[in-house]
DRENDO-1510 file (C-alpha; in Angstrom, 1 decimal, always signed):
<recs>
REC; n; res; u; v; w
REC; 1; MET; +65.6; +143.5; +58.6 .
REC; 2; LEU; +69.0; +144.8; +59.3 .
REC; 3; GLY; +68.0; +144.8; +63.1 .
REC; 4; GLN; +66.7; +141.4; +63.1 .
REC; 5; SER; +69.8; +139.8; +61.4 .
REC; 6; LEU; +72.2; +141.8; +63.8 .
REC; 7; LEU; +70.0; +140.6; +66.7 .
REC; 8; THR; +70.4; +136.8; +65.5 .
REC; 9; LEU; +74.3; +137.3; +65.0 .
REC; 10; LEU; +74.4; +138.9; +68.5 .
REC; 11; ALA; +72.6; +136.0; +70.1 .
REC; 12; THR; +74.9; +133.2; +68.3 .
REC; 13; VAL; +78.0; +135.1; +69.5 .
REC; 14; LEU; +76.7; +135.5; +72.8 .
REC; 15; GLY; +75.7; +131.9; +73.1 .
REC; 16; GLY; +79.3; +131.0; +71.8 .
REC; 17; ILE; +80.8; +132.8; +74.3 .
REC; 18; LEU; +78.9; +131.4; +77.2 .
REC; 19; ALA; +79.3; +128.0; +76.0 .
REC; 20; THR; +83.0; +128.4; +75.9 .
REC; 21; VAL; +83.1; +130.0; +79.4 .
REC; 22; GLY; +81.0; +127.2; +80.8 .
REC; 23; GLY; +83.2; +124.5; +79.2 .
REC; 24; ILE; +86.3; +126.0; +80.5 .
REC; 25; ALA; +84.8; +126.5; +84.2 .
REC; 26; ALA; +83.5; +122.7; +83.8 .
REC; 27; ASN; +86.9; +121.4; +82.9 .
REC; 28; TYR; +88.5; +123.8; +85.9 .
REC; 29; TYR; +86.1; +122.5; +88.5 .
REC; 30; THR; +86.5; +118.6; +87.3 .
REC; 31; GLN; +90.3; +119.1; +87.4 .
REC; 32; VAL; +90.1; +120.7; +90.9 .
REC; 33; PHE; +87.8; +118.0; +92.3 .
REC; 34; ASN; +90.1; +115.4; +90.7 .
REC; 35; ASN; +93.2; +116.6; +92.3 .
REC; 36; ARG; +91.5; +116.5; +95.6 .
REC; 37; ALA; +90.3; +113.0; +95.4 .
REC; 38; GLU; +93.8; +111.8; +94.2 .
REC; 39; ARG; +95.4; +113.6; +97.1 .
REC; 40; GLN; +92.9; +112.0; +99.5 .
REC; 41; LYS; +93.7; +108.6; +98.0 .
REC; 42; PHE; +97.4; +109.4; +98.2 .
REC; 43; ILE; +97.0; +110.1; +102.0 .
REC; 44; ARG; +94.7; +107.2; +102.8 .
REC; 45; GLU; +97.2; +104.9; +101.1 .
REC; 46; LYS; +100.0; +106.2; +103.0 .
REC; 47; CYS; +98.2; +106.0; +106.3 .
REC; 48; GLU; +97.0; +102.5; +105.5 .
REC; 49; GLU; +100.7; +101.6; +104.9 .
REC; 50; ALA; +101.9; +103.2; +108.0 .
REC; 51; TYR; +99.1; +101.5; +110.1 .
REC; 52; LEU; +100.1; +98.1; +108.5 .
REC; 53; LEU; +104.2; +98.8; +109.1 .
REC; 54; ALA; +103.1; +99.7; +112.8 .
REC; 55; ASP; +100.9; +96.3; +113.1 .
REC; 56; GLN; +103.8; +94.4; +112.1 .
REC; 57; VAL; +106.3; +96.0; +114.3 .
REC; 58; LYS; +103.8; +95.4; +117.1 .
REC; 59; LEU; +103.6; +91.6; +116.0 .
REC; 60; TRP; +107.7; +91.5; +115.8 .
REC; 61; ALA; +107.6; +93.1; +119.4 .
REC; 62; LYS; +105.2; +90.3; +120.7 .
REC; 63; ASN; +107.4; +87.6; +118.9 .
REC; 64; GLU; +110.6; +89.1; +120.4 .
REC; 65; ASN; +108.8; +89.1; +123.8 .
REC; 66; HIS; +107.6; +85.6; +123.6 .
REC; 67; ARG; +111.3; +84.5; +122.5 .
REC; 68; TRP; +112.7; +86.0; +125.4 .
REC; 69; TRP; +110.8; +84.3; +127.9 .
REC; 70; GLN; +111.0; +81.1; +126.3 .
REC; 71; LYS; +115.0; +81.6; +126.3 .
REC; 72; TYR; +114.7; +82.6; +130.0 .
REC; 73; TYR; +112.6; +79.5; +131.0 .
REC; 74; GLU; +115.1; +77.2; +129.1 .
REC; 75; GLU; +118.3; +78.8; +130.7 .
REC; 76; PHE; +117.1; +78.9; +134.2 .
REC; 77; GLU; +114.2; +76.5; +134.6 .
REC; 78; PRO; +114.6; +73.6; +131.8 .
REC; 79; ASP; +112.3; +71.4; +133.8 .
REC; 80; SER; +109.3; +73.8; +134.7 .
REC; 81; ASP; +105.8; +73.0; +133.7 .
REC; 82; GLU; +105.6; +76.7; +132.4 .
REC; 83; LEU; +108.2; +75.8; +129.7 .
REC; 84; ALA; +106.3; +72.7; +128.6 .
REC; 85; MET; +103.2; +74.9; +128.3 .
REC; 86; LEU; +104.8; +77.5; +126.6 .
REC; 87; THR; +106.5; +75.1; +124.0 .
REC; 88; HIS; +104.1; +72.4; +123.6 .
REC; 89; GLY; +101.0; +72.8; +125.4 .
REC; 90; SER; +99.5; +75.5; +123.1 .
REC; 91; LEU; +100.9; +74.4; +119.7 .
REC; 92; ILE; +98.4; +71.4; +120.2 .
REC; 93; GLY; +96.2; +71.8; +116.7 .
REC; 94; LYS; +98.4; +74.3; +115.2 .
REC; 95; ALA; +100.2; +73.6; +112.0 .
REC; 96; SER; +103.2; +75.6; +112.9 .
REC; 97; TRP; +104.9; +77.9; +115.0 .
REC; 98; LYS; +103.8; +80.8; +112.6 .
REC; 99; GLU; +100.4; +79.9; +112.9 .
REC; 100; TRP; +100.7; +79.8; +116.9 .
REC; 101; LEU; +102.2; +83.1; +116.7 .
REC; 102; ALA; +99.9; +84.7; +114.7 .
REC; 103; SER; +97.0; +83.6; +116.8 .
REC; 104; GLU; +96.5; +85.3; +120.1 .
REC; 105; GLU; +96.8; +82.4; +122.5 .
REC; 106; TRP; +100.4; +82.8; +123.6 .
REC; 107; GLU; +99.5; +86.4; +125.0 .
REC; 108; GLY; +97.9; +84.6; +127.9 .
REC; 109; ASN; +100.8; +82.4; +128.3 .
REC; 110; GLN; +103.1; +85.2; +128.2 .
REC; 111; SER; +101.3; +87.3; +131.0 .
REC; 112; THR; +101.1; +84.4; +133.1 .
REC; 113; THR; +104.8; +83.7; +132.7 .
REC; 114; ALA; +105.6; +87.5; +133.0 .
REC; 115; ALA; +104.1; +87.4; +136.6 .
REC; 116; LEU; +106.3; +84.7; +137.7 .
</recs>
């Protein structure tokens, strides 16, 4: 009788200890995986931010290059057909300069004028 109650008590204590250790291990690994996911999310957001900034710089550079060529034609060849194409021809059907600059149409005009 004493052996059976001791065996029951030992099984209960051992089960409690194993449950506690299992809970601690589960919390530890959950925390590790959450930290890893947070770190990856942070890195992904920073990479996306860097990409968007680089894309904005690229668009700005294209815009400045286009403005330079436009000023060049206005200063040196004010009556040229290329200037009319740059300033008016490609704007047909566009609501504004911003929409035209956002489109990729002026790149072709830019490369044409760059060769001249």
